[in-house]
C-alpha positions in Angstrom: 27.6 91.4 145.7 27.7 88.5 143.2 31.1 86.8 144.9 29.0 87.7 148.2 26.3 85.3 147.3 28.2 83.0 146.1 30.0 82.7 149.1 26.7 82.3 151.1 25.7 79.6 148.5 28.5 78.0 149.2 28.6 77.4 153.0 24.7 76.8 153.1 25.8 73.7 150.4 28.7 72.6 153.3 26.5 73.0 155.5 23.7 71.1 154.1 26.2 68.1 153.2 27.4 68.2 157.3 23.8 67.7 158.3 22.9 65.0 155.4 26.1 63.2 156.2 25.7 63.0 160.4 22.1 61.2 159.2 23.9 58.8 157.4 25.0 56.7 160.4 26.3 53.0 159.2 25.0 53.1 155.8 27.6 53.3 153.0 28.3 56.5 151.0 27.5 55.0 147.5 24.4 53.8 148.9 23.7 56.7 150.7 23.8 59.1 147.8 20.5 58.0 146.3 18.8 58.5 148.9 20.1 61.8 148.9 20.5 63.3 145.4 16.7 61.4 145.0 15.6 63.5 147.8 16.8 66.8 146.1 15.6 65.7 142.6 11.8 65.3 144.2 12.3 68.5 146.2 13.2 70.4 142.8 10.5 69.3 140.5 8.4 69.7 143.4 9.4 74.0 143.5 9.0 73.9 139.6 5.4 72.5 139.4 4.3 74.4 142.5 5.3 77.7 140.9 3.8 77.2 138.0 0.7 75.3 139.5 0.5 78.8 141.6 0.3 80.7 138.6 -2.2 78.9 136.7 -4.3 79.2 139.8 -4.3 83.0 139.1 -5.2 82.2 135.5 -8.2 80.1 135.9 -10.3 82.6 135.2 -8.6 82.4 131.2 -9.1 79.1 130.8 -6.0 77.7 132.7 -6.2 74.7 134.3 -4.0 73.8 137.3 -4.3 70.0 137.2 -4.1 69.8 133.2 -1.1 68.1 132.5 -0.9 69.8 129.3 0.0 72.7 131.0 3.2 71.6 132.4 4.1 70.0 129.0 4.4 73.4 127.0 6.1 74.8 129.8 8.6 72.3 130.2 8.3 71.7 133.9 7.6 68.0 135.4 4.2 66.8 135.9 3.8 66.2 140.0 1.1 63.8 141.6 -0.6 64.6 144.7 0.9 62.1 146.6 4.5 63.0 145.3 4.4 66.5 146.1 6.8 68.0 148.5 3.9 69.5 151.0 2.5 65.5 151.1 6.1 64.3 152.0 6.9 67.0 154.9 3.6 66.2 156.0 4.6 62.2 156.5 7.9 62.9 157.3 7.6 61.2 161.0 5.1 58.1 159.6 7.2 54.9 160.1 6.4 54.1 156.1 8.1 57.3 155.1 10.2 55.1 153.1 7.4 53.4 151.1 5.5 57.0 150.7 8.9 57.8 149.3 9.4 55.1 146.9 6.0 55.3 146.0 6.0 59.3 145.0 9.0 58.0 142.7 7.0 55.5 141.0 3.8 57.7 140.5 6.5 60.6 139.2 7.7 58.1 136.4 4.5 57.1 135.5 3.4 61.0 134.7 7.0 62.0 133.0 7.7 59.0 130.2 11.2 61.3 130.1 12.1 60.1 133.3 10.8 56.6 133.5 13.8 54.1 134.9 16.0 57.2 136.1 14.8 57.6 139.9 15.6 56.0 142.4 13.4 53.9 144.4 15.6 52.7 147.8 13.9 54.1 150.6 12.2 51.3 151.5 15.6 49.6 152.8 15.4 48.2 156.2 19.0 50.0 156.7 17.2 53.5 156.2 16.0 54.4 159.3 12.7 56.3 159.2 13.7 58.8 161.3 16.6 60.0 160.0 14.9 59.9 156.6 12.1 62.5 157.9 15.2 64.4 159.1 16.7 64.4 156.2 13.4 65.7 154.5 13.1 68.8 156.8 16.9 69.3 156.1 16.3 69.8 152.5 13.0 71.3 152.9 13.5 73.9 154.9 17.0 74.8 154.4 16.6 75.3 150.5 13.3 77.5 150.7 14.8 80.0 152.9 18.1 81.2 151.9 16.9 81.9 147.6 14.1 83.4 146.1 15.3 80.8 143.1 15.1 77.5 145.3 15.0 75.9 141.6 18.4 77.3 140.7 20.2 76.5 144.1 19.0 73.1 144.4 20.9 72.3 140.9 24.4 74.2 142.8 23.5 71.6 146.2 22.7 69.1 143.9 26.2 69.2 141.8 28.0 70.3 145.2 26.8 66.7 146.7 27.9 64.9 143.5 31.2 66.3 144.0 31.1 65.5 147.9 30.0 61.7 147.5 32.7 60.9 144.8 35.3 62.1 147.3 33.7 60.0 150.0 33.5 56.6 147.8 37.4 57.3 146.6 38.4 55.4 143.7 34.4 54.1 142.9 33.6 57.6 142.9 35.8 58.8 140.3 33.6 56.2 137.9 30.8 58.8 137.9 32.2 62.2 138.8 35.4 64.1 136.7 36.2 66.6 139.4 34.6 70.4 138.3 38.0 72.2 138.4 39.1 69.7 135.2 35.7 70.1 133.7 36.1 74.0 134.3 39.5 73.6 132.3 37.8 71.5 129.4 35.1 73.5 128.9 36.9 77.2 129.2 39.4 75.6 126.6 36.9 74.4 123.9 34.2 77.8 124.1 31.2 75.2 123.4 28.5 78.6 122.4 26.7 77.1 120.0 26.0 73.5 118.2 25.9 70.1 118.6 28.0 68.8 122.3 28.8 65.1 122.6 30.4 63.2 125.7 30.5 59.6 124.9 31.1 58.2 128.4 29.0 61.0 130.4 29.1 59.9 133.8 26.8 61.8 135.9 26.4 64.8 133.1 29.4 67.2 134.4 30.8 68.2 130.9 27.0 69.1 130.2 26.2 71.1 133.3 29.4 73.0 132.8 29.0 74.1 129.1 25.5 74.9 130.2 26.9 77.3 133.0 29.7 78.5 130.0 26.8 79.7 127.5 24.9 81.3 131.0 27.8 83.4 131.5 28.9 84.5 128.2 25.0 85.5 127.5 24.9 82.9 125.5 21.1 81.0 124.8 20.8 77.8 126.5 18.8 76.4 123.2 21.7 77.0 121.0 23.3 73.9 122.6 22.1 70.5 122.2 23.4 67.5 124.2 24.2 64.0 122.9 25.6 61.8 125.4 26.2 57.9 126.4 26.4 55.7 129.2 27.1 52.1 129.8 26.4 52.2 133.6 22.7 52.2 134.4 23.1 54.0 138.1 25.2 56.9 136.9 23.3 57.4 133.7 20.3 57.8 136.0 22.3 60.3 138.4 23.1 62.1 135.1 19.7 62.6 133.7 18.3 63.8 137.3 21.5 66.4 137.1 20.5 67.3 133.6 16.9 67.7 134.8 17.5 69.8 137.7 19.3 72.3 135.3 16.7 72.4 133.2 19.0 70.8 130.2 17.4 68.6 127.6 18.5 64.8 128.3 16.3 63.1 125.5 19.5 62.2 123.8 21.5 60.8 126.7 21.5 57.3 126.1 22.3 54.1 128.1 23.3 50.6 127.1 25.3 48.0 128.8 27.3 47.4 125.3 28.8 51.2 125.5 30.3 53.1 122.9 32.5 50.8 121.3 30.0 48.0 120.8 26.8 49.8 120.5 27.4 53.5 119.4 23.8 55.5 120.7 25.0 58.0 118.3 26.3 56.3 115.2 25.4 59.0 112.6 25.6 62.0 114.7 28.4 64.5 114.0 29.0 67.3 116.6 30.5 70.9 117.0 32.5 69.8 120.2 32.9 66.6 122.0 34.6 66.8 125.6 34.9 63.7 127.7 37.3 61.5 130.3 37.0 58.3 129.3 38.3 55.2 131.5 42.3 55.1 131.3 44.1 52.2 129.7 41.0 50.1 129.4 42.2 46.8 128.3 37.9 45.4 128.7 36.9 47.3 125.5 36.0 44.3 123.7 38.6 45.3 120.9 39.2 41.6 119.2 35.8 42.1 117.9 36.5 45.5 116.7 39.4 44.8 114.6 38.4 45.8 111.3 35.9 48.8 112.3 35.7 51.5 110.2 36.4 54.2 113.0 40.4 53.0 113.0 40.7 55.3 110.0 44.7 56.5 111.5 45.6 52.9 112.7 44.1 49.8 114.5 44.1 50.4 118.5 45.9 47.5 120.3 43.5 45.0 121.9 44.8 45.6 125.4 44.5 49.4 125.7 41.4 51.5 124.6 43.0 55.1 124.4 44.0 55.1 121.3 39.8 53.7 120.1 38.9 56.9 122.3 40.8 59.3 120.1 39.6 57.9 117.1 35.5 56.9 118.2 36.0 61.0 119.2 37.6 62.3 115.6 34.8 60.0 113.8 32.0 62.3 115.8 33.5 65.4 114.9 31.8 67.6 112.5 34.2 69.1 109.3 35.5 72.0 111.7 34.5 70.3 115.1 36.8 70.4 118.2 37.4 67.8 121.0 38.9 68.0 124.3 39.4 65.1 126.1 41.5 63.8 129.4 43.9 60.6 128.6 46.5 58.5 130.7 49.7 60.4 129.9 50.9 57.3 128.8 49.6 57.9 125.4 51.6 60.5 124.6 54.9 58.5 124.2 54.0 55.0 124.3 54.6 52.5 121.2 53.5 49.0 122.4 50.5 47.9 119.8 51.3 50.3 117.1 50.0 53.4 119.4 53.3 55.2 118.1 52.2 54.5 114.6 48.6 56.2 115.2 50.1 59.1 117.2 52.4 59.9 114.2 49.3 59.9 112.3 47.1 62.0 114.1 50.2 64.6 114.1 50.4 64.2 110.2 46.9 64.1 109.7 47.0 68.2 111.3 44.5 66.9 113.8 46.5 67.8 117.1 45.8 70.9 118.3 47.0 71.5 121.9 48.6 68.9 124.7 48.3 69.6 128.1 50.4 67.9 131.0 47.9 68.0 133.9 49.6 67.8 137.8 49.2 64.6 139.8 46.5 63.7 142.4 43.6 65.4 140.0 41.3 61.9 139.4 39.8 60.4 142.5 39.6 56.8 140.8 43.6 56.5 139.5 47.1 57.7 140.4 47.7 57.1 136.5 49.2 60.5 135.2 47.0 62.4 132.9 46.9 64.9 130.3 44.7 66.8 128.0 44.1 66.6 124.7 42.7 69.1 122.1 42.1 67.9 118.6 40.8 70.0 116.1 39.3 69.2 112.3 40.1 72.2 110.7 43.2 74.4 111.4 43.2 76.4 108.5 42.5 80.5 109.2 39.2 81.5 110.2 37.1 84.1 111.1 38.0 83.3 114.5 41.0 81.5 114.6 44.7 81.7 112.9 46.0 79.3 110.9 47.9 76.3 113.1 48.4 73.7 111.0 52.1 73.3 111.2 52.1 73.8 114.7 51.2 72.1 118.2 51.1 74.1 121.7 52.5 72.4 124.5 51.6 73.3 128.0 53.1 71.7 131.3 50.8 72.8 133.7 52.3 70.1 136.7 53.2 72.3 139.1 50.0 74.1 139.1 47.0 73.3 141.2 46.7 72.9 145.0 45.9 69.9 148.0 42.2 70.1 149.5 43.1 67.1 151.2 46.0 64.8 151.5 45.2 62.6 148.3 43.5 65.4 146.0 44.1 68.1 144.3 42.1 70.7 141.9 43.0 73.6 140.2 42.5 77.2 141.3 39.7 79.9 139.0 43.2 81.4 138.8 45.0 78.4 137.6 42.3 77.5 134.8 42.1 81.1 133.7 46.1 81.1 133.1 46.0 77.8 131.0 43.0 78.7 129.0 44.5 82.5 127.8 47.5 81.0 126.9 45.8 78.4 124.7 43.4 80.9 123.4 46.1 83.7 122.6 47.9 81.0 120.8 45.1 79.8 119.0 43.0 82.9 118.5 43.2 86.0 115.7 45.3 88.5 117.3 45.8 86.9 120.0 49.6 87.7 122.4 51.0 84.8 122.5 54.5 84.1 123.9 56.6 81.1 124.7 57.2 80.1 128.7 60.1 78.8 129.5 59.2 75.5 131.6 55.6 76.3 131.0 54.1 76.6 127.4 55.8 76.2 124.2 54.7 76.3 120.0 56.6 73.7 118.7 56.2 73.1 114.8 55.3 69.5 113.1 59.0 69.1 111.8 59.9 69.6 115.2 57.7 66.9 116.7 58.9 64.4 113.9 62.4 65.1 114.7 61.6 63.6 118.4 59.8 60.6 116.9 55.8 62.1 117.2 56.6 61.8 121.3 53.9 64.4 122.3 55.0 64.9 126.2 55.0 68.9 127.3 58.3 68.9 128.8 60.3 67.8 126.1 59.2 71.3 124.4 58.8 73.7 126.7 62.4 73.6 128.6 62.4 71.2 131.6 65.3 69.1 131.9 65.1 65.5 129.8 65.8 63.5 132.6 62.6 64.5 134.5 60.4 63.7 131.5 62.5 60.5 130.5 62.3 59.2 133.7 59.2 59.8 135.9 58.9 57.0 138.5 55.8 57.2 139.3 54.3 56.8 135.6 56.6 53.9 135.3 55.9 52.2 138.3 51.7 52.7 137.5 52.5 51.4 134.1 54.4 48.5 135.1 52.0 47.4 137.4 48.9 47.8 135.3 50.6 45.4 132.7 51.1 43.2 135.7 47.9 43.2 136.3 46.8 42.6 133.2 49.7 39.8 133.0 48.2 37.8 136.1 44.5 38.2 134.5 45.4 36.5 131.7 47.6 33.7 133.2 44.3 33.1 135.3 42.5 33.1 131.7 44.9 30.5 130.2 45.2 28.3 133.3 41.1 27.8 133.6 41.4 26.9 129.9 44.1 24.2 130.4 42.4 22.6 133.5 38.7 23.1 131.0 40.6 21.2 128.0 42.2 18.5 130.4 38.7 17.6 132.0 37.9 17.1 128.5 40.2 14.9 127.6 39.2 12.6 130.8 
C-alpha cells in the first residue's frame, strides 16, 4: 500500500512540474525557480499556520488566542499575518498587481518571523513575470496539493524537493552548484547512518544532505530531535533555498550560516566537533584562497597546494570530527592518485593515520555541473573495535561502482535503490560486527594498509578489486578533463601576469 501511495505522489509531483513549467514561458529556469519554490514555501507555512489556527479557535474557551504570536512560537509554527495567508493570495490571484501583493506578503512574513529574515524571495513584481501566469501558478499549487493528501505540509515537502531536482536538471551545469543528485546524497547518508548526534555540511548547497539525514532517522524509527544540524554556504541565493528547504521539513536551520568568505577563510562553526560530516565540495577548486592559509592549523597532514582545494577540504572535514566522528563526502577522482603539490604525501599521511575507511569509485554522468570523474571517501576518527563496529585499523575497503546506475537522460545517470542497497550492504557487512563480507572480483576488496603502501598509497579501487591495470592506468576522459582544467588555469594565470606586466610598464612611463 505504501508503495502505491508513493507512486501516486510521484506522479503528482511530475504533473505539477509539467504544469508549472508550461507557465514559465520565456523566463529563465534559474530565475523561475525562486518564483515557484517561493510560492510552495508560502503554501507550506499557510497550511501549518491554518491548522494550528483552527485548533486554537476550538480552544478559545480554555484561554487560547488564535492571533497570539506566542501560541505559534511555542508550537514551532511560523506566524502568518492575514495579508500573507494563502486564502488572501487566492482571493487576489486575478489582480493585475498580484506580484506586488506576493512580495509584500513575503516581507510581512519575514518581519513576523526573525529566523526568516533575508531568506524569502521578493521577485514576483518583476516586469517579465506575467500576472496572469502568476495567478494560474497560485491556483495550480493551491488546488492540486490540498486535494490529494491529508498531510498537505508533508506532501509540499516532497514537491519542494522534487522541484529542486528538476530545476537543477533544467539549469544543467549551474544547477549543480546548489543541488547534489538525490541518489548520491541517499547513498552517502545510508552508508554513514546518522542516527544520533551532530551533522555538519560545510558547503551545504540547498540542504539535501540534511533532508536525507532527517528522512533516514524517520525511516528507522529514530527521534528527529536527536539530530542537530550545522551548515555553511557561501552563496547567499543557495543559502536561502537551503533555509526554505529545511523550514518546509520542520528542521531547525538556526545553525545553517552564510558568509561570502566561505568555510576556509571564515569558518562559521570553528569550535564545533561533529559525529557526522556529509559534503559535496567543489571539485578541484583553484580559487580557494590557499595562498592566505599556508600556516593554518587545520593542515595537520600536510599543506595543500594553492591551486587545488581537494586536500584542504579533506583536512577541514577531519578538523571538525569528534573523537569517534565519521565523514562521507564526494571528491574528484584525481585525489585518489594525484601527487602534485604534495597531495601524494598528504594522502599517505591520512592512510598511515588510520583515517581512511572506504573508497567508492563512482560512474560517470552522476553530477550536473561537471564531467570530472568522482569518488566517495569515508573517513573515521576511530576504527578500533566498538559495540557496533569491528576493528579495521589495518584495512581499507575499496568498492568499484562504475558499472552501476542507469541513464535518466542522455547526460545524466542515477543510482537505483537496488544499487544503493548493494553498495551500502557491502560497506556495512565489512564494517559492522558479525557482518558477512566477502571480496567480489571487479566490485569490492578489503586491502591491508601494507598492500596500499606497496601501491604507493594510490587509492583507486580498480587497483585492488581486480580490474585490469590498463583500464585504471589510462582513463581517457579523466586524463583529458585533468589536462583541460590545468590548461584553463594556466590561461588564467597568463592573463593575470600579462595584465600585471602592462600595469608595471604604465608605471615606468
